[in-house]
C-alpha positions in Angstrom: 150.3 67.8 164.8 151.3 65.2 167.4 152.0 61.7 165.9 149.8 58.9 167.1 151.4 56.7 169.7 152.8 53.4 168.6 150.3 50.5 168.9 151.8 47.7 170.8 152.4 44.6 168.7 152.1 42.3 171.7 148.6 40.9 172.4 147.1 42.6 175.5 146.2 39.3 177.1 149.8 38.1 176.7 151.1 41.4 178.2 148.6 41.1 181.1 149.9 37.6 181.8 153.5 38.7 181.7 152.8 41.6 184.1 150.9 39.3 186.5 153.9 37.0 186.4 156.6 39.6 186.8 155.3 42.4 188.9 154.8 40.4 192.1 158.5 39.4 192.1 159.4 43.1 192.0 157.1 44.3 194.7 157.7 44.0 198.4 157.2 40.3 199.4 153.9 40.7 201.1 152.2 43.2 198.7 149.8 41.8 196.2 149.1 42.9 192.6 146.5 42.2 190.0 146.9 43.4 186.4 144.1 43.5 183.9 143.8 44.8 180.4 142.0 48.2 179.9 139.1 47.4 177.7 139.0 50.9 176.3 142.7 51.1 175.3 144.8 48.1 174.0 147.9 50.0 175.0 146.8 50.3 178.7 146.7 48.1 181.7 144.9 48.5 185.0 147.1 47.6 188.0 145.7 47.1 191.5 148.2 46.8 194.4 147.2 45.8 197.9 149.7 46.8 200.5 150.8 44.6 203.3 150.3 45.5 206.9 147.7 47.1 209.1 146.9 50.0 206.7 145.3 47.7 204.2 145.7 50.3 201.4 144.6 49.5 197.9 146.1 51.4 195.0 144.7 51.5 191.5 146.9 52.7 188.6 146.4 53.1 184.9 149.6 52.1 183.0 149.8 53.2 179.4 152.5 52.3 177.0 153.6 55.5 175.2 155.6 53.3 172.9 157.2 49.8 173.0 159.6 50.9 175.8 158.1 53.8 177.7 155.1 53.7 180.1 153.0 56.5 181.6 151.6 55.7 185.0 148.6 57.5 186.6 147.3 56.9 190.1 143.6 56.5 189.7 142.4 55.8 193.3 143.5 54.8 196.8 141.4 53.1 199.4 142.0 52.0 203.0 139.7 49.1 204.1 137.5 49.8 201.1 137.0 53.6 201.8 138.5 56.2 199.5 141.3 58.2 201.1 143.1 61.4 200.2 145.9 60.5 197.8 147.8 63.7 198.5 149.2 62.8 201.9 152.9 62.3 202.2 152.5 58.6 203.1 150.3 57.8 200.1 152.5 59.8 197.8 155.6 58.0 199.0 154.0 54.6 198.5 152.6 55.6 195.1 156.0 56.8 194.0 157.6 53.4 195.1 154.9 51.5 193.2 155.4 53.6 190.0 159.2 52.8 190.3 158.3 49.1 190.6 156.0 49.3 187.6 158.7 51.0 185.5 161.1 48.2 186.5 158.5 45.6 185.5 158.1 47.3 182.1 161.8 47.3 181.6 162.0 43.6 182.4 159.3 42.9 179.8 161.0 44.8 177.0 161.9 41.5 175.4 158.2 41.1 174.5 157.2 44.8 174.0 160.2 46.2 172.1 160.8 44.8 168.7 
């Protein structure tokens, strides 16, 4: 039987605030991010990243804390100018991979509030 994942001891609102403060400093300077709590799961966040430039891509991710140090990141949706696009293209996959790396860096930077 798989053990239940650790419940984060940090308040989700506090975690959202910390992510909203930290993630923009890790992303490319002109990209924008908005982090919100996942109402269905206190260990999860919803991260929306708007790319800079002419493509106007918008990425939606679900970030779930597996424990106080480790996150699992899932790409939920990608849009360009408000229209859903195929997330399996090389360009989208490359951008998504970069954003996942940035989110892992953000989580590492916030271990002082998540790891106890």
